[in-house]
DRENDO-1510 file (C-alpha; in Angstrom, 1 decimal, always signed):
<recs>
REC; n; res; u; v; w
REC; 1; UNK; +22.5; -24.2; -31.9 .
REC; 2; UNK; +21.0; -24.5; -28.4 .
REC; 3; UNK; +18.6; -21.6; -27.7 .
REC; 4; UNK; +19.3; -19.6; -24.6 .
REC; 5; UNK; +16.8; -20.3; -21.8 .
REC; 6; UNK; +15.8; -18.5; -18.7 .
REC; 7; UNK; +17.6; -21.1; -16.5 .
REC; 8; UNK; +21.0; -20.2; -17.9 .
REC; 9; UNK; +23.5; -18.5; -15.6 .
REC; 10; UNK; +23.1; -14.7; -15.7 .
REC; 11; UNK; +25.9; -12.6; -17.0 .
REC; 12; UNK; +28.2; -10.6; -14.7 .
REC; 13; UNK; +26.7; -7.3; -15.9 .
REC; 14; UNK; +23.2; -8.5; -15.0 .
REC; 15; UNK; +24.3; -9.6; -11.5 .
REC; 16; UNK; +26.1; -6.3; -10.9 .
REC; 17; UNK; +23.1; -4.3; -12.1 .
REC; 18; UNK; +20.7; -6.2; -9.9 .
REC; 19; UNK; +23.0; -5.9; -6.9 .
REC; 20; UNK; +23.4; -2.2; -7.5 .
REC; 21; UNK; +19.7; -1.7; -7.7 .
REC; 22; UNK; +19.1; -3.6; -4.4 .
REC; 23; UNK; +21.8; -1.5; -2.7 .
REC; 24; UNK; +20.4; +1.7; -4.0 .
REC; 25; UNK; +16.9; +0.8; -2.7 .
REC; 26; UNK; +17.8; -0.7; +0.6 .
REC; 27; UNK; +21.0; +0.9; +2.0 .
REC; 28; UNK; +19.1; +4.0; +3.2 .
REC; 29; UNK; +16.7; +1.8; +5.1 .
REC; 30; UNK; +19.5; +0.0; +6.8 .
REC; 31; UNK; +21.1; +3.3; +7.7 .
REC; 32; UNK; +17.9; +4.2; +9.5 .
REC; 33; UNK; +18.0; +0.9; +11.3 .
REC; 34; UNK; +21.6; +1.4; +12.3 .
REC; 35; UNK; +21.1; +4.9; +13.7 .
REC; 36; UNK; +18.2; +3.7; +15.8 .
REC; 37; UNK; +20.8; +2.2; +18.1 .
REC; 38; UNK; +23.3; +5.1; +18.3 .
REC; 39; UNK; +24.2; +6.6; +21.6 .
REC; 40; UNK; +24.7; +10.0; +20.0 .
REC; 41; UNK; +21.3; +11.8; +20.3 .
REC; 42; UNK; +22.1; +14.9; +18.2 .
REC; 43; UNK; +24.3; +14.1; +15.2 .
REC; 44; UNK; +24.8; +11.4; +12.6 .
REC; 45; UNK; +28.4; +10.4; +13.1 .
REC; 46; UNK; +30.2; +7.3; +11.7 .
REC; 47; UNK; +31.4; +5.1; +13.1 .
REC; 48; UNK; +28.8; +5.1; +15.8 .
REC; 49; UNK; +30.1; +6.2; +19.2 .
REC; 50; UNK; +28.3; +3.3; +20.8 .
REC; 51; UNK; +25.2; +1.1; +20.6 .
REC; 52; UNK; +22.1; +1.2; +22.8 .
REC; 53; UNK; +18.5; +0.1; +22.7 .
REC; 54; UNK; +17.3; +2.9; +25.1 .
REC; 55; UNK; +15.6; +4.8; +22.3 .
REC; 56; UNK; +13.1; +2.0; +21.7 .
REC; 57; UNK; +12.0; +2.4; +25.3 .
REC; 58; UNK; +11.9; +6.2; +25.0 .
REC; 59; UNK; +9.8; +5.9; +21.8 .
REC; 60; UNK; +7.3; +3.4; +23.3 .
REC; 61; UNK; +6.7; +5.8; +26.3 .
REC; 62; UNK; +5.6; +8.7; +24.0 .
REC; 63; UNK; +1.8; +9.0; +24.3 .
REC; 64; UNK; +1.7; +11.3; +21.2 .
REC; 65; UNK; +3.4; +8.5; +19.2 .
REC; 66; UNK; +0.8; +5.9; +20.3 .
REC; 67; UNK; -2.0; +8.4; +19.3 .
REC; 68; UNK; -0.5; +8.8; +15.9 .
REC; 69; UNK; +0.1; +5.1; +15.5 .
REC; 70; UNK; -3.5; +4.2; +16.3 .
REC; 71; UNK; -4.9; +6.9; +14.1 .
REC; 72; UNK; -2.8; +5.7; +11.2 .
REC; 73; UNK; -3.9; +2.1; +11.8 .
REC; 74; UNK; -7.6; +3.1; +12.0 .
REC; 75; UNK; -7.4; +5.2; +8.9 .
REC; 76; UNK; -5.6; +2.4; +7.0 .
REC; 77; UNK; -8.2; -0.2; +8.1 .
REC; 78; UNK; -11.2; +1.8; +7.2 .
REC; 79; UNK; -9.7; +3.0; +3.9 .
REC; 80; UNK; -8.8; -0.6; +3.0 .
REC; 81; UNK; -12.4; -1.8; +3.6 .
REC; 82; UNK; -13.7; +1.1; +1.5 .
REC; 83; UNK; -11.2; +0.3; -1.2 .
REC; 84; UNK; -12.1; -3.4; -1.3 .
REC; 85; UNK; -15.8; -2.6; -1.8 .
REC; 86; UNK; -15.4; +0.2; -4.3 .
REC; 87; UNK; -12.4; -1.3; -6.1 .
REC; 88; UNK; -14.2; -4.7; -6.6 .
REC; 89; UNK; -17.4; -3.1; -7.8 .
REC; 90; UNK; -15.5; -0.9; -10.2 .
REC; 91; UNK; -13.4; -3.8; -11.6 .
REC; 92; UNK; -16.6; -5.9; -12.0 .
REC; 93; UNK; -18.3; -3.1; -13.9 .
REC; 94; UNK; -15.4; -2.4; -16.2 .
REC; 95; UNK; -14.9; -6.1; -16.9 .
REC; 96; UNK; -18.5; -7.3; -17.3 .
REC; 97; UNK; -20.0; -4.2; -19.0 .
REC; 98; UNK; -19.3; -3.0; -22.5 .
REC; 99; UNK; -20.2; +0.7; -22.5 .
REC; 100; UNK; -19.1; +3.8; -24.3 .
REC; 101; UNK; -16.1; +5.3; -22.5 .
REC; 102; UNK; -15.1; +2.2; -20.6 .
REC; 103; UNK; -11.4; +2.8; -21.3 .
REC; 104; UNK; -11.7; +6.4; -20.2 .
REC; 105; UNK; -13.4; +5.3; -16.9 .
REC; 106; UNK; -10.6; +2.7; -16.3 .
REC; 107; UNK; -8.0; +5.4; -16.9 .
REC; 108; UNK; -9.7; +7.8; -14.5 .
REC; 109; UNK; -9.8; +5.0; -11.8 .
REC; 110; UNK; -6.1; +4.4; -12.1 .
REC; 111; UNK; -5.1; +8.1; -12.4 .
REC; 112; UNK; -4.9; +8.9; -8.6 .
REC; 113; UNK; -2.0; +6.5; -8.1 .
REC; 114; UNK; -0.1; +8.0; -11.0 .
REC; 115; UNK; -0.5; +11.6; -9.9 .
REC; 116; UNK; +2.0; +13.1; -7.4 .
REC; 117; UNK; +0.6; +12.9; -3.9 .
REC; 118; UNK; +0.9; +16.6; -3.4 .
REC; 119; UNK; -1.4; +17.2; -6.4 .
REC; 120; UNK; -4.0; +14.8; -5.0 .
REC; 121; UNK; -3.7; +16.4; -1.6 .
REC; 122; UNK; -4.2; +19.9; -2.9 .
REC; 123; UNK; -7.2; +18.8; -5.0 .
REC; 124; UNK; -8.8; +17.1; -2.1 .
REC; 125; UNK; -8.3; +20.1; +0.2 .
REC; 126; UNK; -9.8; +22.4; -2.3 .
REC; 127; UNK; -12.8; +20.2; -2.9 .
REC; 128; UNK; -13.4; +19.6; +0.8 .
REC; 129; UNK; -13.0; +23.3; +1.6 .
REC; 130; UNK; -15.4; +24.3; -1.3 .
REC; 131; UNK; -18.0; +21.9; +0.2 .
REC; 132; UNK; -17.5; +23.4; +3.7 .
REC; 133; UNK; -16.7; +20.0; +5.1 .
REC; 134; UNK; -14.6; +20.3; +8.3 .
REC; 135; UNK; -11.3; +18.5; +8.3 .
REC; 136; UNK; -11.5; +15.4; +10.5 .
REC; 137; UNK; -10.8; +11.7; +10.7 .
REC; 138; UNK; -13.2; +10.9; +7.9 .
REC; 139; UNK; -11.6; +13.4; +5.5 .
REC; 140; UNK; -8.3; +11.5; +6.1 .
REC; 141; UNK; -10.1; +8.2; +5.2 .
REC; 142; UNK; -11.5; +9.8; +2.0 .
REC; 143; UNK; -8.1; +11.0; +1.0 .
REC; 144; UNK; -6.5; +7.6; +1.6 .
REC; 145; UNK; -9.3; +5.7; -0.1 .
REC; 146; UNK; -8.8; +7.6; -3.3 .
REC; 147; UNK; -5.5; +5.8; -4.0 .
REC; 148; UNK; -6.2; +2.6; -2.2 .
REC; 149; UNK; -9.1; +1.9; -4.6 .
REC; 150; UNK; -6.6; +1.8; -7.4 .
REC; 151; UNK; -4.6; -1.0; -5.8 .
REC; 152; UNK; -7.6; -3.2; -5.3 .
REC; 153; UNK; -9.1; -2.3; -8.7 .
REC; 154; UNK; -5.9; -3.3; -10.5 .
REC; 155; UNK; -5.6; -6.6; -8.7 .
REC; 156; UNK; -9.2; -7.6; -9.1 .
REC; 157; UNK; -9.5; -6.6; -12.7 .
REC; 158; UNK; -6.4; -8.6; -13.5 .
REC; 159; UNK; -8.0; -11.6; -11.9 .
REC; 160; UNK; -11.2; -11.1; -13.7 .
REC; 161; UNK; -9.4; -11.1; -17.0 .
REC; 162; UNK; -7.8; -14.4; -16.2 .
REC; 163; UNK; -11.1; -15.9; -15.1 .
REC; 164; UNK; -13.1; -17.9; -17.5 .
REC; 165; UNK; -16.5; -16.2; -18.3 .
REC; 166; UNK; -18.0; -19.6; -19.0 .
REC; 167; UNK; -18.1; -20.4; -15.3 .
REC; 168; UNK; -20.4; -17.5; -14.6 .
REC; 169; UNK; -22.6; -18.4; -17.6 .
REC; 170; UNK; -22.8; -22.0; -16.4 .
REC; 171; UNK; -23.8; -20.9; -12.9 .
REC; 172; UNK; -26.6; -18.7; -14.2 .
REC; 173; UNK; -27.7; -21.5; -16.6 .
REC; 174; UNK; -28.0; -23.9; -13.7 .
REC; 175; UNK; -30.4; -21.6; -11.9 .
REC; 176; UNK; -28.2; -19.7; -9.6 .
REC; 177; UNK; -29.1; -16.1; -8.9 .
REC; 178; UNK; -26.6; -13.2; -9.0 .
REC; 179; UNK; -25.8; -13.4; -5.3 .
REC; 180; UNK; -25.2; -17.2; -5.4 .
REC; 181; UNK; -23.0; -16.8; -8.5 .
REC; 182; UNK; -20.9; -14.2; -6.8 .
REC; 183; UNK; -20.6; -16.2; -3.6 .
REC; 184; UNK; -19.8; -19.6; -5.1 .
REC; 185; UNK; -18.2; -18.8; -8.4 .
REC; 186; UNK; -16.8; -15.3; -8.5 .
REC; 187; UNK; -15.6; -14.8; -4.9 .
REC; 188; UNK; -13.5; -18.0; -4.7 .
REC; 189; UNK; -11.8; -16.9; -8.0 .
REC; 190; UNK; -11.0; -13.4; -6.9 .
REC; 191; UNK; -10.4; -14.2; -3.2 .
REC; 192; UNK; -6.6; -14.1; -3.4 .
REC; 193; UNK; -6.7; -10.9; -5.4 .
REC; 194; UNK; -8.8; -9.3; -2.7 .
REC; 195; UNK; -6.4; -10.4; +0.0 .
REC; 196; UNK; -3.4; -9.2; -1.9 .
REC; 197; UNK; -5.0; -6.0; -2.9 .
REC; 198; UNK; -6.2; -5.4; +0.7 .
REC; 199; UNK; -2.8; -5.9; +2.2 .
REC; 200; UNK; -1.2; -3.6; -0.4 .
REC; 201; UNK; -3.8; -1.0; +0.2 .
REC; 202; UNK; -3.3; -1.1; +4.0 .
REC; 203; UNK; +0.4; -0.8; +3.7 .
REC; 204; UNK; +0.1; +2.1; +1.2 .
REC; 205; UNK; -2.4; +3.9; +3.4 .
REC; 206; UNK; -0.5; +3.4; +6.6 .
REC; 207; UNK; +2.7; +5.2; +5.5 .
REC; 208; UNK; +1.0; +7.8; +3.2 .
REC; 209; UNK; +1.8; +11.4; +4.3 .
REC; 210; UNK; +1.0; +13.8; +1.4 .
REC; 211; UNK; -2.7; +13.3; +1.3 .
REC; 212; UNK; -3.0; +13.3; +5.1 .
REC; 213; UNK; -1.1; +16.6; +5.3 .
REC; 214; UNK; -3.8; +18.3; +3.4 .
REC; 215; UNK; -6.8; +16.6; +5.0 .
REC; 216; UNK; -5.9; +15.9; +8.6 .
REC; 217; UNK; -6.8; +19.2; +10.2 .
REC; 218; UNK; -5.6; +19.0; +13.8 .
REC; 219; UNK; -5.0; +15.3; +13.9 .
REC; 220; UNK; -1.6; +13.8; +13.3 .
REC; 221; UNK; -1.0; +10.4; +11.6 .
REC; 222; UNK; +2.3; +8.6; +12.1 .
REC; 223; UNK; +4.1; +10.0; +9.0 .
REC; 224; UNK; +3.2; +13.5; +10.0 .
REC; 225; UNK; +4.4; +12.8; +13.5 .
REC; 226; UNK; +7.8; +11.7; +12.1 .
REC; 227; UNK; +8.1; +14.8; +9.9 .
REC; 228; UNK; +7.4; +17.0; +12.9 .
REC; 229; UNK; +10.2; +15.3; +14.9 .
REC; 230; UNK; +12.8; +16.0; +12.2 .
REC; 231; UNK; +13.1; +19.6; +13.4 .
REC; 232; UNK; +14.1; +18.4; +16.8 .
REC; 233; UNK; +17.7; +17.3; +16.6 .
REC; 234; UNK; +17.8; +15.6; +20.0 .
REC; 235; UNK; +14.8; +13.4; +19.0 .
REC; 236; UNK; +16.5; +12.0; +15.9 .
REC; 237; UNK; +17.2; +8.6; +17.4 .
REC; 238; UNK; +13.5; +8.3; +18.5 .
REC; 239; UNK; +12.5; +9.3; +14.9 .
REC; 240; UNK; +14.7; +6.6; +13.5 .
REC; 241; UNK; +13.1; +4.1; +15.8 .
REC; 242; UNK; +9.6; +5.1; +14.7 .
REC; 243; UNK; +10.7; +5.0; +11.1 .
REC; 244; UNK; +12.0; +1.5; +11.7 .
REC; 245; UNK; +8.6; +0.5; +13.2 .
REC; 246; UNK; +6.8; +1.9; +10.1 .
REC; 247; UNK; +9.1; -0.1; +7.8 .
REC; 248; UNK; +8.5; -3.3; +9.7 .
REC; 249; UNK; +4.7; -2.8; +9.8 .
REC; 250; UNK; +4.4; -2.1; +6.1 .
REC; 251; UNK; +6.9; -4.8; +5.2 .
REC; 252; UNK; +4.7; -7.7; +6.2 .
REC; 253; UNK; +1.6; -6.8; +4.3 .
REC; 254; UNK; +3.6; -6.2; +1.1 .
REC; 255; UNK; +5.6; -9.5; +1.6 .
REC; 256; UNK; +2.5; -11.6; +2.1 .
REC; 257; UNK; +0.6; -9.9; -0.7 .
REC; 258; UNK; +3.5; -10.7; -3.0 .
REC; 259; UNK; +3.6; -14.3; -1.8 .
REC; 260; UNK; -0.1; -14.7; -2.3 .
REC; 261; UNK; +0.0; -13.2; -5.8 .
REC; 262; UNK; +3.0; -15.5; -6.8 .
REC; 263; UNK; +1.3; -18.6; -5.4 .
REC; 264; UNK; -1.9; -17.8; -7.2 .
REC; 265; UNK; -0.1; -17.3; -10.5 .
REC; 266; UNK; +1.8; -20.6; -10.0 .
REC; 267; UNK; -1.5; -22.4; -9.3 .
REC; 268; UNK; -3.1; -21.0; -12.4 .
REC; 269; UNK; -0.1; -21.9; -14.5 .
REC; 270; UNK; -0.2; -25.5; -13.3 .
REC; 271; UNK; -4.0; -25.8; -14.1 .
REC; 272; UNK; -3.5; -24.7; -17.7 .
</recs>
């Protein structure tokens, strides 16, 4: 009897299940796109009374929107850099060192991404308030870096585990110091993991709202700006336009991170 392979035609149930999942995930996003072009500025009526692109022009003329957009981009960029450094160092320490409590440390590093954002935000606000640190741009960065580190850590640690330790040992045996070994052996092996992790961290930070809510003080990032507009019915089309922009900005880093990870996995599979 011929064994069933992964190349066989999928069953109808599997096709319907996959299609239902895709619709469940993406129909709300397409609804936001659709109502970005409505001529009705106060209600969500269907079918749309008409189509217009004027809301894109209205949104791009809002100075408060640009301020929030640039703040979110700056926070995401700095948080990503911090996550790349801290996440890589943490992954290297957990992978290369055998110490008591290593599994517990690894669990604690991953924990922030598993906790609800509201819990992380409240904890950060309490800690920052206890230390009498004023809420500012840097407290937003600290809040976002806490969960961005997890993304980089997971990507780099997974790459370390697929990397042959004999390469590092051979480099050291041939007289290379630690910096040379990292530059010429370790870094080329983890480069794609760093790029993918950095892109995911940027996308995650850019559209994060819960942590920002509890650390931003008087500053408003883009997700908070969107939330503040929801109480203004006549600004709903503008809010939909901005939500569309956020989706597009976060789509590309996630897409390219997935492509880089997939290509790296295919390359490793071909070399084995």
